[in-house]
C-alpha positions, -999 to +999 in steps of 0.1 A: +353+597+048+369+562+055+387+555+088+418+552+066+414+589+054+406+599+090+441+586+100+427+558+123+427+521+118+394+504+111+380+478+133+396+444+129+380+409+136+398+383+155+404+365+122+421+398+107+443+400+137+453+366+134+462+370+099+480+401+108+499+384+134+510+359+110+525+386+085+539+406+113+558+376+127+575+367+092+582+403+086+601+408+118+638+407+117+663+396+127+650+362+141+677+338+141+672+308+119+638+317+106+626+332+074+620+369+078+619+398+054+657+398+048+662+360+047+648+330+030+657+295+035+665+270+010+631+254+009+610+282+020+607+318+009+594+350+026+566+354+001+553+319+006+548+328+043+527+358+032+509+336+008+503+310+037+488+339+059+462+348+032+454+312+026+448+305+062+419+331+063+391+309+055+397+287+083+404+314+107+372+332+098+352+299+103+365+295+140+357+331+146+322+324+133+317+296+158+330+264+138+346+237+159+384+239+164+394+208+146+375+216+112+387+251+112+422+240+118+421+215+090+406+243+068+430+269+078+460+245+071+445+233+036+441+270+026+478+277+035+489+247+018+471+258-013+485+291-016+520+286-002+526+255-017+545+243+013+541+242+052+546+276+062+525+282+094+511+248+106+523+253+142+512+289+143+477+278+132+476+252+159+480+280+185+459+307+168+428+287+159+419+281+197+431+317+205+408+332+177+379+311+191+385+326+225+388+360+214+356+358+195+338+344+225+354+375+247+372+349+267+408+357+256+424+347+288+445+317+301+412+303+318+390+312+289+414+293+264+419+264+287+382+258+289+379+258+251+408+234+243+397+210+272+364+207+256+377+196+222+362+163+209+373+131+192+361+144+159+385+175+165+414+152+170+405+133+137+404+167+119+438+176+133+451+142+121+435+150+086+454+182+084+488+162+082+476+151+048+477+186+032+515+193+042+546+177+053+553+183+089+585+176+109+574+155+138+592+131+162+586+093+157+560+083+184+571+060+213+573+023+203+538+014+218+521+044+200+524+038+164+488+038+158+487+074+170+515+085+148+500+118+133+516+111+100+489+083+094+463+113+088+428+099+085+440+063+089+442+070+126+404+080+128+393+044+140+420+042+167+411+077+180+375+069+180+380+034+198+402+051+224+380+083+227+408+106+224+401+143+220+424+167+205+432+180+241+442+145+249+465+143+219+481+176+229+486+163+264+505+133+252+529+154+232+534+179+260+546+154+284+568+127+264+586+101+283+619+114+270+633+143+251+621+179+248+582+185+249+565+198+220+564+236+228+530+240+209+513+212+226+527+224+260+509+256+253+476+239+249+479+223+285+493+253+303+468+280+293+490+294+266+512+307+294+543+315+274+522+332+247+504+354+271+536+363+290+553+373+255+522+393+246+528+414+277+563+420+268+552+432+233+528+456+247+552+469+274+581+475+250+587+504+230+599+511+194+588+495+159+568+463+162+593+446+142+620+452+165+598+445+196+589+412+179+626+403+172+635+407+208+607+389+221+616+359+197+650+360+209+640+359+245+617+330+241+643+310+221+667+317+251+643+305+277+634+272+263+649+247+237+630+248+204+611+217+194+617+218+156+655+223+162+654+193+186+635+173+159+655+182+130+689+180+147+689+167+183+682+177+219+721+188+227+718+211+194+685+227+206+698+233+240+730+249+226+709+271+201+690+284+233+724+290+250+735+310+220+703+330+220+705+338+256+740+351+251+730+375+223+697+386+242+719+397+270+741+415+247+716+435+230+695+442+261+689+479+266+704+487+232+689+498+199+716+478+182+706+445+169+737+438+149+747+407+173+711+392+165+718+398+128+749+379+130+735+350+147+706+350+122+731+346+094+749+319+112+718+299+121+705+301+086+738+290+072+740+257+093+703+251+090+691+258+127+654+267+123+637+275+156+601+272+140+584+265+172+595+297+187+582+315+156+547+297+162+548+311+199+558+346+187+528+345+162+506+335+190+519+363+213+515+388+184+479+379+181+471+383+219+489+416+219+469+429+188+436+419+205+447+439+235+455+469+218+489+469+202+489+494+176+499+488+140 
């Protein structure tokens, strides 16, 4: 008799849990401003995110099987783009790929992931740049003296990366500490041992109730704690900070209550005005993966 018929879940690989994290993230509701199972955006639909999670599978399996982080990331992005037809989870995959490798190596800890990302190479960086050729990604313009490192150059940046011997970790470090504006939240995870993702995973594991509700609450708390990079890029820094302030007020309103109606109202408002905290969704997916690896029951 199969594990399903016995009433227990089958063993899942790290790559399986990464795909499941992507699906759980997009299914959770309400996540103000994001696609979820109740809301589409003008240019993105819920089912596209589900397709993207499936398409990313080959790259996630590659990194779990020992492939280098850069090539596996590019493969995951290419598969996502092929099935979804849009950029649905680029940022999620940037966080998940090293986390999957760490989990496959029995090193899913802040120190374990840090050791992996610090060991990335120039070739990993080149593959990261190539991934931008598969989809449109919202990014800030580079500093005036760094046009040659604009990620939108894709493969054309390879020569510069080799000449300057810049690894993928080096590229993340540059984005995590810009001269001005809000730091890239995903890049900051890379250079801080994925601290916020591990902390959010602890919250998911400590909470009670359906995973979708737990995920929605953790998303709102993460958004309240720090301004979202994507909101800052697509609007401005002041808007990103205001979005976080609004999230903080709602998070305080629903704390200790089963009633998520205030978060539902904020979700509708953010979708209507076009505030999409996509970087916070990326972080939420990473937290879900860590929690699943640490025993979150589905």
